[in-house]
All heavy atoms as a GROMACS GRO file, in nm:
protein
  593
    1MET      N    1  10.475  10.796  10.562
    1MET     CA    2  10.520  10.886  10.676
    1MET      C    3  10.431  11.009  10.674
    1MET      O    4  10.390  11.053  10.779
    1MET     CB    5  10.667  10.911  10.664
    1MET     CG    6  10.756  10.798  10.667
    1MET     SD    7  10.767  10.720  10.830
    1MET     CE    8  10.853  10.845  10.909
    2GLU      N    9  10.416  11.068  10.558
    2GLU     CA   10  10.345  11.193  10.550
    2GLU      C   11  10.200  11.167  10.583
    2GLU      O   12  10.141  11.248  10.648
    2GLU     CB   13  10.352  11.260  10.411
    2GLU     CG   14  10.482  11.315  10.377
    2GLU     CD   15  10.530  11.425  10.479
    2GLU    OE1   16  10.446  11.512  10.509
    2GLU    OE2   17  10.638  11.419  10.526
    3TYR      N   18  10.150  11.051  10.545
    3TYR     CA   19  10.011  11.014  10.579
    3TYR      C   20   9.989  11.012  10.724
    3TYR      O   21   9.898  11.073  10.780
    3TYR     CB   22   9.973  10.878  10.520
    3TYR     CG   23   9.848  10.814  10.580
    3TYR    CD1   24   9.727  10.867  10.551
    3TYR    CD2   25   9.863  10.710  10.665
    3TYR    CE1   26   9.610  10.816  10.605
    3TYR    CE2   27   9.747  10.659  10.734
    3TYR     CZ   28   9.625  10.714  10.703
    3TYR     OH   29   9.510  10.652  10.757
    4ILE      N   30  10.086  10.961  10.798
    4ILE     CA   31  10.071  10.950  10.947
    4ILE      C   32  10.069  11.084  11.012
    4ILE      O   33   9.999  11.122  11.100
    4ILE     CB   34  10.187  10.862  11.000
    4ILE    CG1   35  10.164  10.720  10.958
    4ILE    CG2   36  10.181  10.868  11.156
    4ILE    CD1   37  10.291  10.630  10.982
    5LYS      N   38  10.165  11.169  10.962
    5LYS     CA   39  10.177  11.310  11.013
    5LYS      C   40  10.052  11.387  10.994
    5LYS      O   41  10.005  11.451  11.077
    5LYS     CB   42  10.302  11.376  10.954
    5LYS     CG   43  10.433  11.320  11.007
    5LYS     CD   44  10.554  11.381  10.938
    5LYS     CE   45  10.676  11.314  10.971
    5LYS     NZ   46  10.791  11.371  10.897
    6ARG      N   47  10.003  11.387  10.867
    6ARG     CA   48   9.880  11.457  10.837
    6ARG      C   49   9.757  11.403  10.919
    6ARG      O   50   9.679  11.483  10.970
    6ARG     CB   51   9.844  11.446  10.692
    6ARG     CG   52   9.931  11.534  10.597
    6ARG     CD   53   9.874  11.544  10.464
    6ARG     NE   54   9.829  11.418  10.401
    6ARG     CZ   55   9.913  11.338  10.324
    6ARG    NH1   56  10.033  11.381  10.297
    6ARG    NH2   57   9.860  11.234  10.274
    7PHE      N   58   9.742  11.275  10.924
    7PHE     CA   59   9.639  11.209  10.999
    7PHE      C   60   9.642  11.257  11.146
    7PHE      O   61   9.544  11.299  11.206
    7PHE     CB   62   9.640  11.059  10.998
    7PHE     CG   63   9.530  10.994  11.060
    7PHE    CD1   64   9.420  10.952  10.983
    7PHE    CD2   65   9.516  10.971  11.195
    7PHE    CE1   66   9.309  10.893  11.036
    7PHE    CE2   67   9.408  10.907  11.253
    7PHE     CZ   68   9.302  10.877  11.174
    8ARG      N   69   9.764  11.251  11.204
    8ARG     CA   70   9.785  11.286  11.352
    8ARG      C   71   9.741  11.432  11.377
    8ARG      O   72   9.671  11.458  11.460
    8ARG     CB   73   9.934  11.267  11.388
    8ARG     CG   74   9.964  11.322  11.527
    8ARG     CD   75  10.113  11.332  11.554
    8ARG     NE   76  10.160  11.431  11.455
    8ARG     CZ   77  10.290  11.439  11.426
    8ARG    NH1   78  10.384  11.359  11.480
    8ARG    NH2   79  10.333  11.533  11.338
    9ASP      N   80   9.792  11.519  11.284
    9ASP     CA   81   9.764  11.670  11.307
    9ASP      C   82   9.613  11.692  11.294
    9ASP      O   83   9.560  11.770  11.370
    9ASP     CB   84   9.836  11.746  11.196
    9ASP     CG   85   9.990  11.745  11.221
    9ASP    OD1   86  10.032  11.707  11.331
    9ASP    OD2   87  10.063  11.778  11.128
   10ILE      N   88   9.550  11.633  11.194
   10ILE     CA   89   9.402  11.656  11.188
   10ILE      C   90   9.324  11.587  11.295
   10ILE      O   91   9.231  11.648  11.350
   10ILE     CB   92   9.358  11.604  11.046
   10ILE    CG1   93   9.416  11.689  10.937
   10ILE    CG2   94   9.201  11.606  11.029
   10ILE    CD1   95   9.403  11.640  10.791
   11ALA      N   96   9.353  11.466  11.325
   11ALA     CA   97   9.283  11.378  11.425
   11ALA      C   98   9.291  11.438  11.561
   11ALA      O   99   9.191  11.445  11.629
   11ALA     CB  100   9.335  11.238  11.418
   12LEU      N  101   9.413  11.487  11.596
   12LEU     CA  102   9.421  11.538  11.732
   12LEU      C  103   9.352  11.671  11.744
   12LEU      O  104   9.309  11.710  11.859
   12LEU     CB  105   9.569  11.553  11.773
   12LEU     CG  106   9.644  11.423  11.790
   12LEU    CD1  107   9.795  11.445  11.816
   12LEU    CD2  108   9.580  11.339  11.899
   13ASP      N  109   9.336  11.744  11.637
   13ASP     CA  110   9.255  11.869  11.642
   13ASP      C  111   9.104  11.846  11.642
   13ASP      O  112   9.026  11.909  11.702
   13ASP     CB  113   9.295  11.960  11.523
   13ASP     CG  114   9.433  12.023  11.537
   13ASP    OD1  115   9.481  12.029  11.649
   13ASP    OD2  116   9.486  12.075  11.438
   14CYS      N  117   9.067  11.748  11.562
   14CYS     CA  118   8.923  11.724  11.546
   14CYS      C  119   8.854  11.627  11.641
   14CYS      O  120   8.739  11.633  11.662
   14CYS     CB  121   8.896  11.673  11.400
   14CYS     SG  122   8.952  11.794  11.277
   15TYR      N  123   8.930  11.536  11.691
   15TYR     CA  124   8.881  11.433  11.772
   15TYR      C  125   8.935  11.426  11.914
   15TYR      O  126   8.983  11.331  11.963
   15TYR     CB  127   8.909  11.294  11.702
   15TYR     CG  128   8.849  11.275  11.576
   15TYR    CD1  129   8.921  11.288  11.457
   15TYR    CD2  130   8.712  11.239  11.559
   15TYR    CE1  131   8.868  11.271  11.333
   15TYR    CE2  132   8.651  11.231  11.435
   15TYR     CZ  133   8.734  11.245  11.327
   15TYR     OH  134   8.677  11.228  11.204
   16ASP      N  135   8.924  11.549  11.973
   16ASP     CA  136   8.989  11.563  12.103
   16ASP      C  137   8.926  11.477  12.215
   16ASP      O  138   8.991  11.456  12.315
   16ASP     CB  139   8.994  11.710  12.151
   16ASP     CG  140   8.851  11.776  12.160
   16ASP    OD1  141   8.766  11.712  12.098
   16ASP    OD2  142   8.841  11.878  12.229
   17HIS      N  143   8.805  11.423  12.188
   17HIS     CA  144   8.744  11.337  12.295
   17HIS      C  145   8.777  11.185  12.279
   17HIS      O  146   8.733  11.108  12.361
   17HIS     CB  147   8.596  11.356  12.291
   17HIS     CG  148   8.532  11.319  12.161
   17HIS    ND1  149   8.526  11.410  12.053
   17HIS    CD2  150   8.464  11.213  12.122
   17HIS    CE1  151   8.466  11.353  11.954
   17HIS    NE2  152   8.424  11.234  11.990
   18TYR      N  153   8.862  11.153  12.178
   18TYR     CA  154   8.912  11.019  12.161
   18TYR      C  155   9.041  11.009  12.221
   18TYR      O  156   9.134  11.092  12.225
   18TYR     CB  157   8.913  10.979  12.011
   18TYR     CG  158   8.787  10.963  11.945
   18TYR    CD1  159   8.722  11.056  11.880
   18TYR    CD2  160   8.720  10.833  11.954
   18TYR    CE1  161   8.596  11.031  11.814
   18TYR    CE2  162   8.606  10.800  11.894
   18TYR     CZ  163   8.537  10.908  11.822
   18TYR     OH  164   8.417  10.885  11.766
   19GLU      N  165   9.075  10.881  12.266
   19GLU     CA  166   9.201  10.855  12.314
   19GLU      C  167   9.302  10.841  12.200
   19GLU      O  168   9.261  10.798  12.089
   19GLU     CB  169   9.200  10.714  12.395
   19GLU     CG  170   9.128  10.718  12.523
   19GLU     CD  171   9.189  10.801  12.629
   19GLU    OE1  172   9.313  10.803  12.636
   19GLU    OE2  173   9.118  10.866  12.707
   20GLU      N  174   9.427  10.872  12.220
   20GLU     CA  175   9.527  10.867  12.112
   20GLU      C  176   9.536  10.729  12.061
   20GLU      O  177   9.550  10.704  11.938
   20GLU     CB  178   9.662  10.914  12.156
   20GLU     CG  179   9.762  10.925  12.045
   20GLU     CD  180   9.894  10.990  12.099
   20GLU    OE1  181   9.913  11.025  12.213
   20GLU    OE2  182   9.978  11.004  12.014
   21THR      N  183   9.525  10.629  12.141
   21THR     CA  184   9.530  10.481  12.102
   21THR      C  185   9.425  10.457  11.995
   21THR      O  186   9.453  10.392  11.893
   21THR     CB  187   9.512  10.387  12.224
   21THR    OG1  188   9.608  10.418  12.324
   21THR    CG2  189   9.514  10.247  12.183
   22MET      N  190   9.304  10.506  12.014
   22MET     CA  191   9.195  10.481  11.915
   22MET      C  192   9.230  10.549  11.784
   22MET      O  193   9.208  10.486  11.676
   22MET     CB  194   9.065  10.532  11.972
   22MET     CG  195   8.950  10.523  11.873
   22MET     SD  196   8.890  10.358  11.863
   22MET     CE  197   8.753  10.376  11.969
   23LEU      N  198   9.284  10.672  11.789
   23LEU     CA  199   9.321  10.743  11.665
   23LEU      C  200   9.434  10.674  11.594
   23LEU      O  201   9.429  10.666  11.470
   23LEU     CB  202   9.354  10.888  11.700
   23LEU     CG  203   9.244  10.970  11.762
   23LEU    CD1  204   9.303  11.105  11.810
   23LEU    CD2  205   9.128  10.991  11.667
   24VAL      N  206   9.527  10.618  11.664
   24VAL     CA  207   9.638  10.544  11.602
   24VAL      C  208   9.577  10.419  11.536
   24VAL      O  209   9.619  10.386  11.426
   24VAL     CB  210   9.740  10.503  11.712
   24VAL    CG1  211   9.843  10.406  11.660
   24VAL    CG2  212   9.820  10.630  11.759
   25GLU      N  213   9.492  10.349  11.600
   25GLU     CA  214   9.429  10.230  11.534
   25GLU      C  215   9.353  10.275  11.406
   25GLU      O  216   9.363  10.201  11.305
   25GLU     CB  217   9.331  10.167  11.632
   25GLU     CG  218   9.399  10.097  11.750
   25GLU     CD  219   9.302  10.042  11.853
   25GLU    OE1  220   9.183  10.033  11.828
   25GLU    OE2  221   9.355   9.996  11.953
   26MET      N  222   9.278  10.384  11.409
   26MET     CA  223   9.210  10.432  11.290
   26MET      C  224   9.309  10.464  11.183
   26MET      O  225   9.292  10.427  11.062
   26MET     CB  226   9.127  10.555  11.318
   26MET     CG  227   9.003  10.529  11.404
   26MET     SD  228   8.881  10.654  11.423
   26MET     CE  229   8.973  10.805  11.426
   27CYS      N  230   9.418  10.528  11.214
   27CYS     CA  231   9.523  10.562  11.117
   27CYS      C  232   9.583  10.432  11.053
   27CYS      O  233   9.597  10.426  10.934
   27CYS     CB  234   9.635  10.641  11.185
   27CYS     SG  235   9.768  10.695  11.079
   28MET      N  236   9.614  10.335  11.138
   28MET     CA  237   9.667  10.216  11.089
   28MET      C  238   9.571  10.137  11.004
   28MET      O  239   9.610  10.076  10.909
   28MET     CB  240   9.717  10.124  11.208
   28MET     CG  241   9.837  10.178  11.282
   28MET     SD  242   9.879  10.085  11.431
   28MET     CE  243   9.907   9.924  11.369
   29GLY      N  244   9.455  10.141  11.033
   29GLY     CA  245   9.349  10.070  10.951
   29GLY      C  246   9.332  10.127  10.810
   29GLY      O  247   9.282  10.054  10.728
   30ASN      N  248   9.375  10.250  10.789
   30ASN     CA  249   9.368  10.308  10.656
   30ASN      C  250   9.494  10.314  10.585
   30ASN      O  251   9.506  10.385  10.483
   30ASN     CB  252   9.298  10.446  10.668
   30ASN     CG  253   9.154  10.435  10.716
   30ASN    OD1  254   9.078  10.367  10.642
   30ASN    ND2  255   9.123  10.503  10.821
   31MET      N  256   9.596  10.254  10.640
   31MET     CA  257   9.734  10.265  10.572
   31MET      C  258   9.737  10.178  10.453
   31MET      O  259   9.652  10.080  10.435
   31MET     CB  260   9.835  10.215  10.672
   31MET     CG  261   9.869  10.301  10.786
   31MET     SD  262  10.000  10.230  10.880
   31MET     CE  263  10.086  10.373  10.923
   32ILE      N  264   9.837  10.193  10.367
   32ILE     CA  265   9.867  10.104  10.265
   32ILE      C  266   9.894   9.969  10.321
   32ILE      O  267   9.959   9.951  10.420
   32ILE     CB  268   9.992  10.161  10.183
   32ILE    CG1  269   9.972  10.293  10.123
   32ILE    CG2  270  10.036  10.054  10.076
   32ILE    CD1  271  10.088  10.352  10.060
   33MET      N  272   9.846   9.862  10.259
   33MET     CA  273   9.848   9.728  10.311
   33MET      C  274   9.990   9.686  10.342
   33MET      O  275  10.015   9.619  10.450
   33MET     CB  276   9.786   9.626  10.212
   33MET     CG  277   9.770   9.491  10.272
   33MET     SD  278   9.704   9.362  10.155
   33MET     CE  279   9.567   9.443  10.084
   34GLU      N  280  10.083   9.713  10.263
   34GLU     CA  281  10.230   9.669  10.286
   34GLU      C  282  10.276   9.725  10.423
   34GLU      O  283  10.345   9.657  10.486
   34GLU     CB  284  10.318   9.719  10.180
   34GLU     CG  285  10.295   9.643  10.047
   34GLU     CD  286  10.187   9.695   9.958
   34GLU    OE1  287  10.122   9.800  10.002
   34GLU    OE2  288  10.172   9.650   9.845
   35TYR      N  289  10.242   9.846  10.452
   35TYR     CA  290  10.285   9.903  10.578
   35TYR      C  291  10.205   9.847  10.697
   35TYR      O  292  10.266   9.803  10.795
   35TYR     CB  293  10.265  10.052  10.583
   35TYR     CG  294  10.371  10.133  10.513
   35TYR    CD1  295  10.356  10.168  10.380
   35TYR    CD2  296  10.486  10.170  10.582
   35TYR    CE1  297  10.458  10.244  10.315
   35TYR    CE2  298  10.591  10.245  10.518
   35TYR     CZ  299  10.569  10.277  10.388
   35TYR     OH  300  10.671  10.344  10.321
   36ARG      N  301  10.077   9.835  10.672
   36ARG     CA  302   9.991   9.774  10.777
   36ARG      C  303  10.030   9.630  10.819
   36ARG      O  304  10.037   9.596  10.934
   36ARG     CB  305   9.846   9.782  10.743
   36ARG     CG  306   9.748   9.747  10.850
   36ARG     CD  307   9.610   9.773  10.812
   36ARG     NE  308   9.571   9.692  10.688
   36ARG     CZ  309   9.512   9.750  10.586
   36ARG    NH1  310   9.478   9.870  10.585
   36ARG    NH2  311   9.482   9.675  10.474
   37ASP      N  312  10.066   9.554  10.716
   37ASP     CA  313  10.108   9.417  10.738
   37ASP      C  314  10.228   9.404  10.827
   37ASP      O  315  10.243   9.319  10.912
   37ASP     CB  316  10.128   9.342  10.604
   37ASP     CG  317   9.997   9.316  10.531
   37ASP    OD1  318   9.892   9.326  10.594
   37ASP    OD2  319  10.012   9.281  10.419
   38VAL      N  320  10.329   9.505  10.807
   38VAL     CA  321  10.451   9.500  10.881
   38VAL      C  322  10.427   9.546  11.026
   38VAL      O  323  10.491   9.488  11.117
   38VAL     CB  324  10.556   9.589  10.809
   38VAL    CG1  325  10.683   9.600  10.893
   38VAL    CG2  326  10.585   9.526  10.675
   39ILE      N  327  10.349   9.648  11.050
   39ILE     CA  328  10.341   9.718  11.180
   39ILE      C  329  10.226   9.670  11.264
   39ILE      O  330  10.221   9.699  11.385
   39ILE     CB  331  10.350   9.865  11.174
   39ILE    CG1  332  10.227   9.922  11.098
   39ILE    CG2  333  10.482   9.911  11.114
   39ILE    CD1  334  10.223  10.069  11.100
   40GLU      N  335  10.129   9.601  11.210
   40GLU     CA  336  10.009   9.572  11.286
   40GLU      C  337  10.028   9.473  11.399
   40GLU      O  338   9.946   9.476  11.491
   40GLU     CB  339   9.894   9.517  11.198
   40GLU     CG  340   9.921   9.377  11.145
   40GLU     CD  341   9.813   9.337  11.051
   40GLU    OE1  342   9.707   9.402  11.035
   40GLU    OE2  343   9.826   9.222  10.984
   41ASN      N  344  10.138   9.403  11.408
   41ASN     CA  345  10.154   9.305  11.518
   41ASN      C  346  10.231   9.371  11.634
   41ASN      O  347  10.245   9.313  11.737
   41ASN     CB  348  10.247   9.195  11.467
   41ASN     CG  349  10.165   9.105  11.362
   41ASN    OD1  350  10.046   9.094  11.376
   41ASN    ND2  351  10.229   9.053  11.267
   42PHE      N  352  10.268   9.501  11.621
   42PHE     CA  353  10.327   9.566  11.733
   42PHE      C  354  10.222   9.632  11.812
   42PHE      O  355  10.119   9.671  11.766
   42PHE     CB  356  10.423   9.679  11.679
   42PHE     CG  357  10.544   9.632  11.608
   42PHE    CD1  358  10.552   9.638  11.467
   42PHE    CD2  359  10.646   9.561  11.673
   42PHE    CE1  360  10.659   9.590  11.404
   42PHE    CE2  361  10.753   9.512  11.612
   42PHE     CZ  362  10.764   9.527  11.466
   43GLU      N  363  10.241   9.652  11.942
   43GLU     CA  364  10.149   9.716  12.028
   43GLU      C  365  10.183   9.868  12.026
   43GLU      O  366  10.274   9.913  12.083
   43GLU     CB  367  10.159   9.672  12.172
   43GLU     CG  368  10.105   9.532  12.191
   43GLU     CD  369  10.103   9.491  12.338
   43GLU    OE1  370  10.094   9.580  12.428
   43GLU    OE2  371  10.116   9.371  12.360
   44ILE      N  372  10.113   9.940  11.944
   44ILE     CA  373  10.137  10.083  11.916
   44ILE      C  374  10.023  10.165  11.972
   44ILE      O  375   9.907  10.142  11.928
   44ILE     CB  376  10.153  10.113  11.768
   44ILE    CG1  377  10.274  10.025  11.716
   44ILE    CG2  378  10.180  10.261  11.740
   44ILE    CD1  379  10.294  10.033  11.567
   45SER      N  380  10.054  10.250  12.059
   45SER     CA  381   9.943  10.333  12.129
   45SER      C  382   9.960  10.479  12.106
   45SER      O  383   9.874  10.555  12.140
   45SER     CB  384   9.932  10.300  12.274
   45SER     OG  385  10.052  10.332  12.343
   46GLN      N  386  10.077  10.522  12.046
   46GLN     CA  387  10.094  10.661  12.033
   46GLN      C  388  10.155  10.687  11.890
   46GLN      O  389  10.213  10.605  11.825
   46GLN     CB  390  10.205  10.719  12.129
   46GLN     CG  391  10.159  10.705  12.274
   46GLN     CD  392  10.269  10.754  12.366
   46GLN    OE1  393  10.392  10.744  12.333
   46GLN    NE2  394  10.232  10.799  12.484
   47PHE      N  395  10.124  10.810  11.841
   47PHE     CA  396  10.171  10.842  11.704
   47PHE      C  397  10.322  10.842  11.698
   47PHE      O  398  10.378  10.815  11.588
   47PHE     CB  399  10.118  10.981  11.660
   47PHE     CG  400   9.971  10.970  11.616
   47PHE    CD1  401   9.869  11.021  11.703
   47PHE    CD2  402   9.942  10.910  11.493
   47PHE    CE1  403   9.739  11.014  11.662
   47PHE    CE2  404   9.811  10.899  11.450
   47PHE     CZ  405   9.706  10.947  11.532
   48THR      N  406  10.400  10.876  11.804
   48THR     CA  407  10.535  10.869  11.796
   48THR      C  408  10.588  10.735  11.769
   48THR      O  409  10.676  10.713  11.691
   48THR     CB  410  10.604  10.935  11.924
   48THR    OG1  411  10.551  10.866  12.039
   48THR    CG2  412  10.576  11.088  11.935
   49GLN      N  413  10.531  10.637  11.842
   49GLN     CA  414  10.560  10.494  11.819
   49GLN      C  415  10.534  10.452  11.673
   49GLN      O  416  10.609  10.383  11.610
   49GLN     CB  417  10.491  10.405  11.913
   49GLN     CG  418  10.520  10.426  12.058
   49GLN     CD  419  10.419  10.354  12.147
   49GLN    OE1  420  10.302  10.344  12.117
   49GLN    NE2  421  10.478  10.304  12.256
   50LEU      N  422  10.415  10.493  11.629
   50LEU     CA  423  10.369  10.460  11.489
   50LEU      C  424  10.475  10.518  11.384
   50LEU      O  425  10.512  10.449  11.292
   50LEU     CB  426  10.237  10.516  11.463
   50LEU     CG  427  10.174  10.478  11.329
   50LEU    CD1  428  10.176  10.332  11.301
   50LEU    CD2  429  10.033  10.541  11.324
   51LEU      N  430  10.514  10.639  11.403
   51LEU     CA  431  10.610  10.699  11.310
   51LEU      C  432  10.747  10.618  11.322
   51LEU      O  433  10.805  10.602  11.215
   51LEU     CB  434  10.634  10.846  11.349
   51LEU     CG  435  10.524  10.939  11.302
   51LEU    CD1  436  10.542  11.073  11.363
   51LEU    CD2  437  10.518  10.951  11.150
   52GLN      N  438  10.793  10.578  11.436
   52GLN     CA  439  10.915  10.508  11.444
   52GLN      C  440  10.900  10.372  11.370
   52GLN      O  441  11.000  10.332  11.295
   52GLN     CB  442  10.951  10.480  11.587
   52GLN     CG  443  10.995  10.601  11.664
   52GLN     CD  444  11.014  10.574  11.813
   52GLN    OE1  445  10.973  10.475  11.865
   52GLN    NE2  446  11.073  10.673  11.884
   53LYS      N  447  10.792  10.299  11.395
   53LYS     CA  448  10.776  10.168  11.330
   53LYS      C  449  10.759  10.187  11.176
   53LYS      O  450  10.806  10.112  11.102
   53LYS     CB  451  10.656  10.101  11.388
   53LYS     CG  452  10.664  10.071  11.533
   53LYS     CD  453  10.774   9.970  11.564
   53LYS     CE  454  10.779   9.933  11.704
   53LYS     NZ  455  10.899   9.869  11.752
   54ALA      N  456  10.697  10.293  11.138
   54ALA     CA  457  10.677  10.317  10.994
   54ALA      C  458  10.807  10.348  10.920
   54ALA      O  459  10.830  10.301  10.814
   54ALA     CB  460  10.572  10.435  10.973
   55ARG      N  461  10.896  10.420  10.996
   55ARG     CA  462  11.026  10.448  10.935
   55ARG      C  463  11.105  10.315  10.910
   55ARG      O  464  11.164  10.298  10.811
   55ARG     CB  465  11.110  10.535  11.030
   55ARG     CG  466  11.082  10.682  11.015
   55ARG     CD  467  11.180  10.765  11.095
   55ARG     NE  468  11.119  10.901  11.117
   55ARG     CZ  469  11.064  10.942  11.234
   55ARG    NH1  470  11.059  10.866  11.338
   55ARG    NH2  471  10.999  11.060  11.238
   56LYS      N  472  11.101  10.230  11.010
   56LYS     CA  473  11.164  10.096  10.997
   56LYS      C  474  11.104  10.019  10.890
   56LYS      O  475  11.166   9.949  10.814
   56LYS     CB  476  11.167  10.028  11.133
   56LYS     CG  477  11.253  10.093  11.234
   56LYS     CD  478  11.248  10.016  11.363
   56LYS     CE  479  11.337  10.088  11.470
   56LYS     NZ  480  11.335  10.020  11.593
   57ALA      N  481  10.964  10.017  10.878
   57ALA     CA  482  10.893   9.949  10.782
   57ALA      C  483  10.932   9.991  10.631
   57ALA      O  484  10.941   9.913  10.548
   57ALA     CB  485  10.743   9.957  10.805
   58THR      N  486  10.952  10.129  10.627
   58THR     CA  487  10.995  10.180  10.491
   58THR      C  488  11.119  10.115  10.440
   58THR      O  489  11.131  10.086  10.319
   58THR     CB  490  11.009  10.336  10.504
   58THR    OG1  491  10.892  10.392  10.551
   58THR    CG2  492  11.048  10.392  10.370
   59GLN      N  493  11.213  10.088  10.529
   59GLN     CA  494  11.334  10.019  10.484
   59GLN      C  495  11.311   9.880  10.431
   59GLN      O  496  11.378   9.832  10.343
   59GLN     CB  497  11.437  10.016  10.603
   59GLN     CG  498  11.478  10.161  10.640
   59GLN     CD  499  11.561  10.161  10.771
   59GLN    OE1  500  11.567  10.054  10.838
   59GLN    NE2  501  11.624  10.266  10.802
   60LEU      N  502  11.210   9.815  10.495
   60LEU     CA  503  11.178   9.672  10.452
   60LEU      C  504  11.099   9.675  10.322
   60LEU      O  505  11.104   9.585  10.243
   60LEU     CB  506  11.096   9.605  10.562
   60LEU     CG  507  11.178   9.591  10.696
   60LEU    CD1  508  11.079   9.536  10.795
   60LEU    CD2  509  11.285   9.489  10.672
   61ILE      N  510  11.007   9.776  10.304
   61ILE     CA  511  10.914   9.774  10.199
   61ILE      C  512  10.964   9.836  10.074
   61ILE      O  513  10.931   9.789   9.960
   61ILE     CB  514  10.778   9.852  10.246
   61ILE    CG1  515  10.714   9.775  10.360
   61ILE    CG2  516  10.689   9.869  10.131
   61ILE    CD1  517  10.614   9.848  10.423
   62ARG      N  518  11.053   9.931  10.088
   62ARG     CA  519  11.100  10.010   9.962
   62ARG      C  520  11.151   9.914   9.855
   62ARG      O  521  11.111   9.941   9.735
   62ARG     CB  522  11.208  10.106  10.005
   62ARG     CG  523  11.249  10.194   9.895
   62ARG     CD  524  11.336  10.303   9.942
   62ARG     NE  525  11.282  10.380  10.055
   62ARG     CZ  526  11.225  10.495  10.050
   62ARG    NH1  527  11.213  10.560   9.938
   62ARG    NH2  528  11.179  10.561  10.161
   63PRO      N  529  11.219   9.812   9.880
   63PRO     CA  530  11.264   9.723   9.768
   63PRO      C  531  11.150   9.664   9.691
   63PRO      O  532  11.161   9.656   9.567
   63PRO     CB  533  11.341   9.617   9.834
   63PRO     CG  534  11.398   9.682   9.962
   63PRO     CD  535  11.287   9.773  10.007
   64SER      N  536  11.041   9.635   9.750
   64SER     CA  537  10.933   9.578   9.673
   64SER      C  538  10.862   9.683   9.597
   64SER      O  539  10.805   9.652   9.491
   64SER     CB  540  10.828   9.512   9.774
   64SER     OG  541  10.765   9.609   9.851
   65PHE      N  542  10.868   9.807   9.630
   65PHE     CA  543  10.810   9.914   9.555
   65PHE      C  544  10.895   9.945   9.431
   65PHE      O  545  10.853   9.991   9.329
   65PHE     CB  546  10.789  10.040   9.627
   65PHE     CG  547  10.669  10.043   9.720
   65PHE    CD1  548  10.679  10.105   9.850
   65PHE    CD2  549  10.560   9.978   9.693
   65PHE    CE1  550  10.573  10.104   9.936
   65PHE    CE2  551  10.449   9.976   9.776
   65PHE     CZ  552  10.459  10.046   9.900
   66ASP      N  553  11.026   9.924   9.444
   66ASP     CA  554  11.127   9.952   9.341
   66ASP      C  555  11.127   9.851   9.230
   66ASP      O  556  11.191   9.877   9.128
   66ASP     CB  557  11.268   9.977   9.404
   66ASP     CG  558  11.269  10.103   9.487
   66ASP    OD1  559  11.186  10.186   9.476
   66ASP    OD2  560  11.361  10.113   9.579
   67LYS      N  561  11.073   9.740   9.248
   67LYS     CA  562  11.083   9.632   9.150
   67LYS      C  563  10.990   9.665   9.033
   67LYS      O  564  10.879   9.714   9.048
   67LYS     CB  565  11.032   9.498   9.211
   67LYS     CG  566  11.130   9.441   9.314
   67LYS     CD  567  11.070   9.313   9.364
   67LYS     CE  568  11.156   9.250   9.478
   67LYS     NZ  569  11.106   9.141   9.533
   68PRO      N  570  11.041   9.646   8.914
   68PRO     CA  571  10.953   9.669   8.797
   68PRO      C  572  10.843   9.575   8.783
   68PRO      O  573  10.858   9.458   8.828
   68PRO     CB  574  11.050   9.661   8.680
   68PRO     CG  575  11.165   9.578   8.728
   68PRO     CD  576  11.179   9.597   8.877
   69ASN      N  577  10.736   9.618   8.728
   69ASN     CA  578  10.621   9.524   8.702
   69ASN      C  579  10.658   9.424   8.601
   69ASN      O  580  10.715   9.461   8.495
   69ASN     CB  581  10.493   9.596   8.662
   69ASN     CG  582  10.445   9.686   8.780
   69ASN    OD1  583  10.468   9.655   8.891
   69ASN    ND2  584  10.370   9.795   8.734
   70GLU      N  585  10.619   9.300   8.620
   70GLU     CA  586  10.658   9.191   8.519
   70GLU      C  587  10.536   9.157   8.446
   70GLU      O  588  10.432   9.164   8.476
   70GLU     CB  589  10.716   9.069   8.597
   70GLU     CG  590  10.844   9.104   8.660
   70GLU     CD  591  10.901   8.986   8.736
   70GLU    OE1  592  10.875   8.873   8.691
   70GLU    OE2  593  10.969   9.003   8.839
   0.00000   0.00000   0.00000
């Protein structure tokens, strides 16, 4: 979640000539694979949508992060 917020803040300031959709795609392309796998099938064109989907993905992914290494 923090990654998305930082990326959005920096990208919107630095890349004002890009569409938000393109910046969202760049952000998603650099996410942790577990998150990207869950949200990449949704049509996400805005950072607000991406944050909502990431919040939901966190609920699905957290149990796999909490498992001890075997």
